[in-house]
C-alpha positions in Angstrom: -14.9 -5.9 19.7 -15.9 -2.3 20.5 -15.1 0.6 18.2 -12.4 2.0 20.5 -10.5 -1.4 20.5 -10.8 -1.6 16.7 -9.4 1.9 16.2 -6.5 1.2 18.5 -5.8 -2.1 16.8 -5.8 -0.5 13.3 -3.7 2.4 14.4 -1.2 0.1 15.9 -0.9 -1.9 12.7 -0.5 1.4 10.6 2.1 2.7 13.0 4.0 -0.6 12.9 3.9 -0.6 9.0 5.0 3.0 8.9 7.9 2.3 11.2 9.0 -0.7 9.2 8.7 1.4 6.0 10.8 4.2 7.4 13.6 1.8 8.3 13.3 -0.6 5.3 16.6 -2.3 5.7 15.4 -5.6 7.1 17.6 -8.3 8.6 20.5 -9.4 6.5 21.8 -12.8 7.4 25.5 -13.2 6.6 25.9 -14.7 3.1 22.1 -14.7 2.4 21.2 -11.2 1.2 18.3 -9.0 2.1 14.9 -10.2 3.4 12.2 -10.7 0.8 9.8 -8.7 2.9 11.8 -5.5 2.5 9.7 -2.4 1.6 10.5 -1.1 -1.8 9.7 2.2 -3.4 8.6 1.3 -6.9 6.6 2.4 -9.9 3.4 0.8 -11.1 5.2 -1.1 -13.9 7.7 -2.4 -11.4 5.0 -3.4 -8.9 3.2 -5.5 -11.5 6.3 -7.7 -11.9 6.9 -8.3 -8.1 5.9 -11.5 -6.3 2.9 -11.7 -4.1 3.2 -10.2 -0.6 6.0 -7.8 -1.6 5.8 -4.7 0.4 5.7 -1.5 -1.7 5.5 2.2 -1.7 4.2 4.1 -4.7 3.5 7.7 -5.5 0.8 8.8 -8.0 -2.9 9.5 -8.2 -6.1 7.6 -7.4 -8.0 8.3 -10.6 -11.2 6.2 -10.5 -13.4 4.2 -8.1 -14.1 0.7 -9.4 -16.6 -0.1 -6.6 -16.2 -2.7 -3.8 -13.3 -0.8 -2.2 -11.2 -1.0 -5.4 -9.7 1.9 -7.2 -7.4 2.7 -10.2 -4.0 4.1 -9.2 -1.9 5.8 -11.8 1.7 7.0 -12.0 3.8 7.9 -15.0 4.4 4.2 -15.9 0.8 2.9 -15.9 -2.3 1.9 -13.9 -2.9 -0.7 -11.3 -5.9 -1.7 -9.2 -5.6 -1.0 -5.5 -7.8 -2.1 -2.7 -8.5 0.3 0.1 -10.7 -0.8 3.0 -13.5 1.7 4.0 -12.2 1.5 7.6 -8.8 2.9 6.4 -10.5 5.9 4.8 -12.5 6.6 8.0 -9.5 6.1 10.2 -7.3 8.4 8.2 -10.1 11.0 7.6 -8.9 11.6 4.1 -10.7 13.0 1.0 -8.7 12.4 -2.1 -9.5 13.6 -5.7 -8.1 12.5 -9.0 -5.7 15.5 -9.1 -4.3 14.9 -5.6 -0.9 13.2 -5.4 -0.8 10.4 -2.8 1.7 8.0 -1.4 0.4 4.5 -0.9 2.0 1.7 1.1 0.8 -1.9 0.9 1.5 -5.3 -0.4 1.2 -7.0 -3.7 -1.8 -9.3 -4.1 -2.0 -11.6 -7.2 -5.6 -12.1 -8.3 -5.5 -14.7 -11.0 -2.5 -13.5 -13.0 -3.1 -9.8 -12.3 -1.2 -7.9 -9.6 -3.2 -5.6 -7.3 -2.0 -3.6 -4.3 -3.7 -4.1 -0.9 -3.3 -0.7 0.6 -2.4 -0.6 4.3 -1.6 3.2 4.5 -2.0 6.2 2.3 -1.3 9.9 2.6 -1.9 13.0 0.6 1.2 14.7 -0.6 
């Protein structure tokens, strides 16, 4: 796959996720309730209690690099490990410091018994 196709593919995924996040209502089947894949704006402490693959939005700071595309994300309720692919940093063209507030969007990934967030999109606030 050439670089142009890769960038177009990643951009499409990000735009789709952003559109889904903006209209996070999901399909509600009569008598069943909301879909389990509904995007939720949560705190770090709430995110740690969610099931795997839950879609989440968090606001806080990336305070440390842990190596291998992993970082420590912090809000007023605690810290959680997040995973941001190098390609996403390049695609978005962002530089973020520990004092910069960011919004991250991603899904919960349970590693052993510890929740992490696989970041699909981030923006500096």
